[in-house]
ZADO-1210 file (C-alpha; in nm, 4 decimals, padded with zeros to 6 digits):
<atoms>
<atom x="10.8264" y="11.2387" z="08.1546" code="UNK" pos="1"/>
<atom x="10.6834" y="10.8874" z="08.1586" code="UNK" pos="2"/>
<atom x="10.4429" y="10.7708" z="08.4324" code="UNK" pos="3"/>
<atom x="10.3139" y="10.4221" z="08.5176" code="UNK" pos="4"/>
<atom x="10.0833" y="10.2926" z="08.7930" code="UNK" pos="5"/>
<atom x="09.7913" y="10.4241" z="09.0001" code="UNK" pos="6"/>
<atom x="09.6834" y="10.7891" z="08.9388" code="UNK" pos="7"/>
<atom x="09.6983" y="10.9199" z="09.2978" code="UNK" pos="8"/>
<atom x="10.0496" y="10.7843" z="09.3415" code="UNK" pos="9"/>
<atom x="10.1712" y="10.9065" z="09.0080" code="UNK" pos="10"/>
<atom x="10.0299" y="11.2398" z="09.0780" code="UNK" pos="11"/>
<atom x="10.2342" y="11.2705" z="09.4102" code="UNK" pos="12"/>
<atom x="10.5571" y="11.1266" z="09.2586" code="UNK" pos="13"/>
<atom x="10.5306" y="11.3914" z="08.9804" code="UNK" pos="14"/>
<atom x="10.4833" y="11.6727" z="09.2187" code="UNK" pos="15"/>
<atom x="10.8050" y="11.5991" z="09.4146" code="UNK" pos="16"/>
<atom x="11.0484" y="11.4213" z="09.1585" code="UNK" pos="17"/>
<atom x="11.2228" y="11.7270" z="09.0761" code="UNK" pos="18"/>
<atom x="11.3699" y="11.7522" z="09.4204" code="UNK" pos="19"/>
<atom x="11.5817" y="11.4433" z="09.3799" code="UNK" pos="20"/>
<atom x="11.9784" y="11.4943" z="09.4367" code="UNK" pos="21"/>
<atom x="12.0542" y="11.4375" z="09.0717" code="UNK" pos="22"/>
<atom x="12.3883" y="11.6568" z="09.0575" code="UNK" pos="23"/>
<atom x="12.5205" y="11.4877" z="09.3811" code="UNK" pos="24"/>
<atom x="12.4267" y="11.1345" z="09.2611" code="UNK" pos="25"/>
<atom x="12.5991" y="11.1833" z="08.9180" code="UNK" pos="26"/>
<atom x="12.9110" y="11.3014" z="09.0962" code="UNK" pos="27"/>
<atom x="12.9113" y="11.0162" z="09.3243" code="UNK" pos="28"/>
<atom x="12.8843" y="10.7859" z="09.0336" code="UNK" pos="29"/>
<atom x="13.1631" y="10.9628" z="08.8531" code="UNK" pos="30"/>
<atom x="13.3843" y="10.9108" z="09.1405" code="UNK" pos="31"/>
<atom x="13.3669" y="10.5334" z="09.0834" code="UNK" pos="32"/>
<atom x="13.3924" y="10.5307" z="08.7160" code="UNK" pos="33"/>
<atom x="13.7206" y="10.3605" z="08.6929" code="UNK" pos="34"/>
<atom x="13.6028" y="10.0790" z="08.9312" code="UNK" pos="35"/>
<atom x="13.2732" y="10.0068" z="08.7733" code="UNK" pos="36"/>
<atom x="13.2840" y="09.7503" z="08.4642" code="UNK" pos="37"/>
<atom x="13.0135" y="09.9006" z="08.1960" code="UNK" pos="38"/>
<atom x="12.9981" y="10.2204" z="08.3788" code="UNK" pos="39"/>
<atom x="12.6879" y="10.3428" z="08.1945" code="UNK" pos="40"/>
<atom x="12.4830" y="10.0347" z="08.3151" code="UNK" pos="41"/>
<atom x="12.5161" y="10.1541" z="08.6839" code="UNK" pos="42"/>
<atom x="12.2672" y="10.3861" z="08.8660" code="UNK" pos="43"/>
<atom x="12.2463" y="10.5549" z="09.2186" code="UNK" pos="44"/>
<atom x="11.9921" y="10.3919" z="09.4095" code="UNK" pos="45"/>
<atom x="11.8143" y="10.5227" z="09.7233" code="UNK" pos="46"/>
<atom x="11.5614" y="10.3599" z="09.9349" code="UNK" pos="47"/>
<atom x="11.3122" y="10.4486" z="10.2106" code="UNK" pos="48"/>
<atom x="11.1285" y="10.1455" z="10.3731" code="UNK" pos="49"/>
<atom x="10.9532" y="10.0130" z="10.6794" code="UNK" pos="50"/>
<atom x="10.8135" y="09.6928" z="10.8030" code="UNK" pos="51"/>
<atom x="10.4914" y="09.5779" z="10.6266" code="UNK" pos="52"/>
<atom x="10.4815" y="09.8753" z="10.4008" code="UNK" pos="53"/>
<atom x="10.6186" y="09.9296" z="10.0476" code="UNK" pos="54"/>
<atom x="10.9344" y="10.0878" z="09.9497" code="UNK" pos="55"/>
<atom x="10.9875" y="10.4201" z="09.7998" code="UNK" pos="56"/>
<atom x="11.3003" y="10.4340" z="09.5846" code="UNK" pos="57"/>
<atom x="11.4796" y="10.6660" z="09.3222" code="UNK" pos="58"/>
<atom x="11.7389" y="10.5723" z="09.0727" code="UNK" pos="59"/>
<atom x="11.9783" y="10.8321" z="08.8917" code="UNK" pos="60"/>
<atom x="12.2028" y="10.7068" z="08.6160" code="UNK" pos="61"/>
<atom x="12.5407" y="10.8374" z="08.4940" code="UNK" pos="62"/>
<atom x="12.3789" y="11.0705" z="08.2587" code="UNK" pos="63"/>
<atom x="12.1702" y="11.2337" z="08.5226" code="UNK" pos="64"/>
<atom x="11.8298" y="11.0788" z="08.4026" code="UNK" pos="65"/>
<atom x="11.6157" y="10.9840" z="08.7000" code="UNK" pos="66"/>
<atom x="11.3013" y="10.7917" z="08.8207" code="UNK" pos="67"/>
<atom x="11.1037" y="10.7919" z="09.1413" code="UNK" pos="68"/>
<atom x="10.8711" y="10.5012" z="09.2511" code="UNK" pos="69"/>
<atom x="10.7202" y="10.2330" z="09.4737" code="UNK" pos="70"/>
<atom x="10.8231" y="09.8880" z="09.4879" code="UNK" pos="71"/>
<atom x="10.6806" y="09.6003" z="09.6855" code="UNK" pos="72"/>
<atom x="10.9988" y="09.5101" z="09.8785" code="UNK" pos="73"/>
<atom x="11.3115" y="09.6946" z="09.9574" code="UNK" pos="74"/>
<atom x="11.4924" y="09.7093" z="09.6206" code="UNK" pos="75"/>
<atom x="11.8229" y="09.6277" z="09.7896" code="UNK" pos="76"/>
<atom x="11.7040" y="09.2870" z="09.8784" code="UNK" pos="77"/>
<atom x="11.7148" y="09.1933" z="09.4931" code="UNK" pos="78"/>
<atom x="11.9718" y="09.4673" z="09.3601" code="UNK" pos="79"/>
<atom x="12.3286" y="09.4177" z="09.4805" code="UNK" pos="80"/>
<atom x="12.4631" y="09.7370" z="09.6444" code="UNK" pos="81"/>
<atom x="12.8184" y="09.7647" z="09.4960" code="UNK" pos="82"/>
<atom x="12.9223" y="10.0747" z="09.6913" code="UNK" pos="83"/>
<atom x="12.7316" y="10.2334" z="09.9629" code="UNK" pos="84"/>
<atom x="12.6938" y="10.6136" z="09.9846" code="UNK" pos="85"/>
<atom x="12.6329" y="10.8846" z="10.2427" code="UNK" pos="86"/>
<atom x="12.4643" y="11.1110" z="09.9781" code="UNK" pos="87"/>
<atom x="12.1452" y="11.2295" z="10.1584" code="UNK" pos="88"/>
<atom x="11.8143" y="11.2105" z="09.9887" code="UNK" pos="89"/>
<atom x="11.5776" y="11.3996" z="10.2393" code="UNK" pos="90"/>
<atom x="11.3067" y="11.3752" z="09.9788" code="UNK" pos="91"/>
<atom x="11.2527" y="10.9949" z="10.0348" code="UNK" pos="92"/>
<atom x="11.1965" y="11.0317" z="10.4045" code="UNK" pos="93"/>
<atom x="10.9554" y="11.3317" z="10.3785" code="UNK" pos="94"/>
<atom x="10.7449" y="11.1701" z="10.0775" code="UNK" pos="95"/>
<atom x="10.7431" y="10.8441" z="10.2640" code="UNK" pos="96"/>
<atom x="10.5962" y="10.9891" z="10.5745" code="UNK" pos="97"/>
<atom x="10.3333" y="11.1581" z="10.3602" code="UNK" pos="98"/>
<atom x="10.2385" y="10.8336" z="10.1726" code="UNK" pos="99"/>
<atom x="10.2180" y="10.5984" z="10.4527" code="UNK" pos="100"/>
<atom x="10.2076" y="10.8043" z="10.7542" code="UNK" pos="101"/>
<atom x="10.4964" y="10.6343" z="10.9330" code="UNK" pos="102"/>
<atom x="10.8794" y="10.7232" z="10.9599" code="UNK" pos="103"/>
<atom x="11.0871" y="10.5051" z="10.7446" code="UNK" pos="104"/>
<atom x="11.4073" y="10.3207" z="10.8449" code="UNK" pos="105"/>
<atom x="11.7050" y="10.5273" z="10.7708" code="UNK" pos="106"/>
<atom x="11.7290" y="10.6052" z="10.4155" code="UNK" pos="107"/>
<atom x="11.9839" y="10.3872" z="10.2323" code="UNK" pos="108"/>
<atom x="12.1842" y="10.4752" z="09.9317" code="UNK" pos="109"/>
<atom x="12.4446" y="10.3147" z="09.6956" code="UNK" pos="110"/>
<atom x="12.5474" y="10.2057" z="09.3581" code="UNK" pos="111"/>
<atom x="12.3750" y="09.9098" z="09.1737" code="UNK" pos="112"/>
<atom x="12.4050" y="09.7667" z="08.8269" code="UNK" pos="113"/>
<atom x="12.1151" y="09.7465" z="08.6101" code="UNK" pos="114"/>
<atom x="11.8819" y="09.5731" z="08.5340" code="UNK" pos="115"/>
<atom x="11.6562" y="09.6885" z="08.8183" code="UNK" pos="116"/>
<atom x="11.5270" y="09.3485" z="08.9811" code="UNK" pos="117"/>
<atom x="11.2406" y="09.4464" z="09.1904" code="UNK" pos="118"/>
<atom x="10.8537" y="09.4516" z="09.0987" code="UNK" pos="119"/>
<atom x="10.7580" y="09.7941" z="09.0830" code="UNK" pos="120"/>
<atom x="10.4056" y="09.9291" z="09.1623" code="UNK" pos="121"/>
<atom x="10.4299" y="10.2881" z="09.0328" code="UNK" pos="122"/>
<atom x="10.7018" y="10.5060" z="08.8869" code="UNK" pos="123"/>
<atom x="10.7682" y="10.8358" z="08.7288" code="UNK" pos="124"/>
<atom x="11.0716" y="10.9186" z="08.5519" code="UNK" pos="125"/>
<atom x="11.2657" y="11.0297" z="08.2297" code="UNK" pos="126"/>
<atom x="11.1048" y="10.8592" z="07.9502" code="UNK" pos="127"/>
<atom x="11.4232" y="10.7628" z="07.7869" code="UNK" pos="128"/>
<atom x="11.5443" y="10.5702" z="08.1064" code="UNK" pos="129"/>
<atom x="11.2149" y="10.3832" z="08.1744" code="UNK" pos="130"/>
<atom x="11.1561" y="10.3104" z="07.8305" code="UNK" pos="131"/>
<atom x="11.5013" y="10.1516" z="07.7627" code="UNK" pos="132"/>
<atom x="11.4440" y="09.9246" z="08.0656" code="UNK" pos="133"/>
<atom x="11.0885" y="09.8409" z="08.0062" code="UNK" pos="134"/>
<atom x="11.1882" y="09.7378" z="07.6480" code="UNK" pos="135"/>
<atom x="11.4717" y="09.5023" z="07.7802" code="UNK" pos="136"/>
<atom x="11.2282" y="09.3515" z="08.0140" code="UNK" pos="137"/>
<atom x="10.9763" y="09.2633" z="07.7683" code="UNK" pos="138"/>
<atom x="11.2603" y="09.0975" z="07.5481" code="UNK" pos="139"/>
<atom x="11.3880" y="08.8962" z="07.8460" code="UNK" pos="140"/>
<atom x="11.0308" y="08.8047" z="07.9739" code="UNK" pos="141"/>
<atom x="11.0559" y="08.9765" z="08.3072" code="UNK" pos="142"/>
<atom x="10.8364" y="09.2101" z="08.4914" code="UNK" pos="143"/>
<atom x="10.9975" y="09.5038" z="08.7205" code="UNK" pos="144"/>
<atom x="10.9424" y="09.8442" z="08.5932" code="UNK" pos="145"/>
<atom x="10.6905" y="09.6749" z="08.3557" code="UNK" pos="146"/>
<atom x="10.4821" y="09.5291" z="08.6411" code="UNK" pos="147"/>
<atom x="10.3430" y="09.8848" z="08.7270" code="UNK" pos="148"/>
<atom x="10.1655" y="09.8810" z="08.3885" code="UNK" pos="149"/>
<atom x="09.9407" y="09.6188" z="08.5048" code="UNK" pos="150"/>
<atom x="09.8627" y="09.7801" z="08.8630" code="UNK" pos="151"/>
<atom x="09.5516" y="10.0022" z="08.8832" code="UNK" pos="152"/>
<atom x="09.4246" y="10.2041" z="09.1883" code="UNK" pos="153"/>
<atom x="09.2134" y="09.9092" z="09.3020" code="UNK" pos="154"/>
<atom x="09.4912" y="09.6568" z="09.2729" code="UNK" pos="155"/>
<atom x="09.7198" y="09.8752" z="09.4654" code="UNK" pos="156"/>
<atom x="09.4876" y="09.9492" z="09.7452" code="UNK" pos="157"/>
<atom x="09.4023" y="09.5588" z="09.7915" code="UNK" pos="158"/>
<atom x="09.7899" y="09.4938" z="09.7787" code="UNK" pos="159"/>
<atom x="09.8427" y="09.7631" z="10.0392" code="UNK" pos="160"/>
<atom x="09.5776" y="09.6277" z="10.2674" code="UNK" pos="161"/>
<atom x="09.7090" y="09.2748" z="10.2348" code="UNK" pos="162"/>
<atom x="10.0446" y="09.3496" z="10.3241" code="UNK" pos="163"/>
<atom x="10.1159" y="09.2226" z="10.6703" code="UNK" pos="164"/>
<atom x="09.7380" y="09.1574" z="10.7270" code="UNK" pos="165"/>
<atom x="09.6090" y="08.9308" z="11.0077" code="UNK" pos="166"/>
<atom x="09.3250" y="08.6922" z="10.8856" code="UNK" pos="167"/>
<atom x="09.2361" y="08.4716" z="11.1750" code="UNK" pos="168"/>
<atom x="09.5434" y="08.2700" z="11.2390" code="UNK" pos="169"/>
<atom x="09.6871" y="08.3571" z="10.8791" code="UNK" pos="170"/>
<atom x="09.9268" y="08.6449" z="10.8178" code="UNK" pos="171"/>
<atom x="09.9682" y="08.7702" z="10.4685" code="UNK" pos="172"/>
<atom x="10.3166" y="08.8930" z="10.3419" code="UNK" pos="173"/>
<atom x="10.4052" y="09.0314" z="10.0119" code="UNK" pos="174"/>
<atom x="10.7674" y="08.9253" z="09.8751" code="UNK" pos="175"/>
<atom x="10.8944" y="09.0324" z="09.5561" code="UNK" pos="176"/>
<atom x="10.7993" y="08.7197" z="09.3660" code="UNK" pos="177"/>
<atom x="10.4733" y="08.6163" z="09.5381" code="UNK" pos="178"/>
<atom x="10.2320" y="08.6396" z="09.8152" code="UNK" pos="179"/>
<atom x="10.2929" y="08.4206" z="10.1076" code="UNK" pos="180"/>
<atom x="10.0233" y="08.3161" z="10.3523" code="UNK" pos="181"/>
<atom x="10.1620" y="08.1809" z="10.6693" code="UNK" pos="182"/>
<atom x="09.9438" y="07.9880" z="10.9410" code="UNK" pos="183"/>
<atom x="10.0535" y="08.0008" z="11.2969" code="UNK" pos="184"/>
<atom x="09.9094" y="07.8260" z="11.6115" code="UNK" pos="185"/>
<atom x="09.6103" y="08.0280" z="11.7314" code="UNK" pos="186"/>
<atom x="09.6508" y="08.1426" z="12.0850" code="UNK" pos="187"/>
<atom x="09.3270" y="07.9904" z="12.1900" code="UNK" pos="188"/>
<atom x="09.4495" y="07.6426" z="12.0945" code="UNK" pos="189"/>
<atom x="09.6392" y="07.3836" z="12.3211" code="UNK" pos="190"/>
<atom x="10.0079" y="07.4398" z="12.2219" code="UNK" pos="191"/>
<atom x="10.0422" y="07.0455" z="12.2616" code="UNK" pos="192"/>
<atom x="09.8267" y="07.0087" z="11.9658" code="UNK" pos="193"/>
<atom x="10.0374" y="07.1889" z="11.7286" code="UNK" pos="194"/>
<atom x="10.1686" y="06.8821" z="11.5394" code="UNK" pos="195"/>
<atom x="09.7861" y="06.7989" z="11.4666" code="UNK" pos="196"/>
<atom x="09.7080" y="07.1319" z="11.3673" code="UNK" pos="197"/>
<atom x="10.0122" y="07.1370" z="11.1363" code="UNK" pos="198"/>
<atom x="09.9102" y="06.8084" z="10.9660" code="UNK" pos="199"/>
<atom x="09.5433" y="06.9426" z="10.9268" code="UNK" pos="200"/>
<atom x="09.6763" y="07.2648" z="10.7904" code="UNK" pos="201"/>
<atom x="09.8925" y="07.0820" z="10.5529" code="UNK" pos="202"/>
<atom x="09.6130" y="06.8679" z="10.4245" code="UNK" pos="203"/>
<atom x="09.3938" y="07.1567" z="10.3334" code="UNK" pos="204"/>
<atom x="09.6667" y="07.3918" z="10.2190" code="UNK" pos="205"/>
<atom x="09.6971" y="07.1731" z="09.9119" code="UNK" pos="206"/>
<atom x="09.3541" y="07.3148" z="09.7981" code="UNK" pos="207"/>
<atom x="09.4755" y="07.6836" z="09.8187" code="UNK" pos="208"/>
<atom x="09.8404" y="07.6942" z="09.6846" code="UNK" pos="209"/>
<atom x="10.1824" y="07.5493" z="09.6466" code="UNK" pos="210"/>
<atom x="10.3984" y="07.5287" z="09.9792" code="UNK" pos="211"/>
<atom x="10.6411" y="07.8028" z="10.0715" code="UNK" pos="212"/>
<atom x="10.9890" y="07.6440" z="10.0464" code="UNK" pos="213"/>
<atom x="11.1724" y="07.9957" z="10.1756" code="UNK" pos="214"/>
<atom x="11.2885" y="08.0958" z="10.5015" code="UNK" pos="215"/>
<atom x="10.9699" y="08.2156" z="10.6933" code="UNK" pos="216"/>
<atom x="11.1815" y="08.3298" z="10.9722" code="UNK" pos="217"/>
<atom x="11.2986" y="08.6170" z="10.7492" code="UNK" pos="218"/>
<atom x="10.9245" y="08.7219" z="10.7491" code="UNK" pos="219"/>
<atom x="10.8629" y="08.7291" z="11.1152" code="UNK" pos="220"/>
<atom x="10.9458" y="08.5483" z="11.4479" code="UNK" pos="221"/>
<atom x="10.6687" y="08.3046" z="11.4690" code="UNK" pos="222"/>
<atom x="10.6018" y="08.0871" z="11.7973" code="UNK" pos="223"/>
<atom x="10.4644" y="07.8004" z="11.5893" code="UNK" pos="224"/>
<atom x="10.4281" y="07.7572" z="11.2158" code="UNK" pos="225"/>
<atom x="10.1629" y="07.5255" z="11.0828" code="UNK" pos="226"/>
<atom x="10.2050" y="07.5746" z="10.7042" code="UNK" pos="227"/>
<atom x="10.2451" y="07.8395" z="10.4433" code="UNK" pos="228"/>
<atom x="10.1537" y="07.8742" z="10.0971" code="UNK" pos="229"/>
<atom x="10.2109" y="08.0798" z="09.7883" code="UNK" pos="230"/>
<atom x="09.9868" y="08.2780" z="09.5786" code="UNK" pos="231"/>
<atom x="10.1190" y="08.4186" z="09.2436" code="UNK" pos="232"/>
<atom x="10.0789" y="08.7753" z="09.1505" code="UNK" pos="233"/>
<atom x="09.9552" y="08.6464" z="08.8201" code="UNK" pos="234"/>
<atom x="09.6655" y="08.5002" z="09.0231" code="UNK" pos="235"/>
<atom x="09.6026" y="08.7869" z="09.2293" code="UNK" pos="236"/>
<atom x="09.5719" y="09.0192" z="08.9227" code="UNK" pos="237"/>
<atom x="09.3350" y="08.7498" z="08.7512" code="UNK" pos="238"/>
<atom x="09.0822" y="08.7990" z="09.0600" code="UNK" pos="239"/>
<atom x="09.2024" y="08.5370" z="09.3076" code="UNK" pos="240"/>
<atom x="09.0831" y="08.6432" z="09.6398" code="UNK" pos="241"/>
<atom x="09.3742" y="08.6090" z="09.8984" code="UNK" pos="242"/>
<atom x="09.1788" y="08.7195" z="10.1912" code="UNK" pos="243"/>
<atom x="08.8752" y="08.5042" z="10.1405" code="UNK" pos="244"/>
<atom x="09.1052" y="08.1899" z="10.0697" code="UNK" pos="245"/>
<atom x="09.2984" y="08.2460" z="10.3892" code="UNK" pos="246"/>
<atom x="08.9797" y="08.2849" z="10.5861" code="UNK" pos="247"/>
<atom x="08.8338" y="07.9757" z="10.4480" code="UNK" pos="248"/>
<atom x="09.1253" y="07.7561" z="10.5190" code="UNK" pos="249"/>
<atom x="09.1509" y="07.8754" z="10.8733" code="UNK" pos="250"/>
<atom x="08.7811" y="07.7786" z="10.9088" code="UNK" pos="251"/>
<atom x="08.8357" y="07.4390" z="10.7703" code="UNK" pos="252"/>
<atom x="09.1177" y="07.3750" z="10.9960" code="UNK" pos="253"/>
<atom x="08.9284" y="07.4953" z="11.3003" code="UNK" pos="254"/>
<atom x="08.6308" y="07.2602" z="11.2008" code="UNK" pos="255"/>
<atom x="08.8665" y="06.9622" z="11.1283" code="UNK" pos="256"/>
<atom x="09.0376" y="07.0031" z="11.4577" code="UNK" pos="257"/>
<atom x="08.7233" y="07.0505" z="11.6558" code="UNK" pos="258"/>
<atom x="08.5859" y="06.7073" z="11.5156" code="UNK" pos="259"/>
<atom x="08.8817" y="06.5304" z="11.5910" code="UNK" pos="260"/>
<atom x="08.8882" y="06.6638" z="11.9422" code="UNK" pos="261"/>
<atom x="08.5206" y="06.5865" z="11.9998" code="UNK" pos="262"/>
<atom x="08.5759" y="06.2449" z="11.8782" code="UNK" pos="263"/>
<atom x="08.8674" y="06.1702" z="12.0977" code="UNK" pos="264"/>
<atom x="08.6798" y="06.3176" z="12.4062" code="UNK" pos="265"/>
<atom x="08.3669" y="06.0909" z="12.3317" code="UNK" pos="266"/>
<atom x="08.5638" y="05.7743" z="12.3137" code="UNK" pos="267"/>
<atom x="08.7170" y="05.8302" z="12.6469" code="UNK" pos="268"/>
</atoms>
């Protein structure tokens, strides 16, 4: 058995992995054998997730090899479900509540084709399966299962704290490929001044990261978005303080806004 990631998560995954419904999953895969091109490259994926929490997943391949892990986002966001399944995986729901103290959304299961394309924070599984996929990632220069090799206990706790955290009027979201910091109109500001605040925010944002070009509405329904910027996981792992940067940016925007308003009032 191969294990990668923070020790306390690995310990929990190891203690529970034997409860995976391996036989049922292999039977489900076998039932689609004639309809799956390169049958051996397909796996049965089950996922438990909830808003602003990591996702717990399991994969089981056609030979009954399996893995249990945590990913940053729901793996079905990046891995196309070719066929859905009603095979139940009670373990994921039970284990998810144990890890995050919340009930997950309904557990989803289905068949996907490898390679697995979601960044993983911790994983335990049959060594042959994980070794093969990690070797391929290293050949192609990607990091999904292998991303967990870089995550220690402190990194994990920091990421878990950041996920969905509100810092003044900035909210942090962890996506699969990067961290996104979204600034929204503070409740104590005049809504009529949103364009001014957006301009100030964009000016200062350049010091903290590149603009986010994705669909912010997919993250959360915001009343008024001022700006959004990206922080790479590479920067985070190299010591970039996301929380401090968000706090500093909000302070700069508040100060600049106050100066402009005070100047305007004094000229009247």
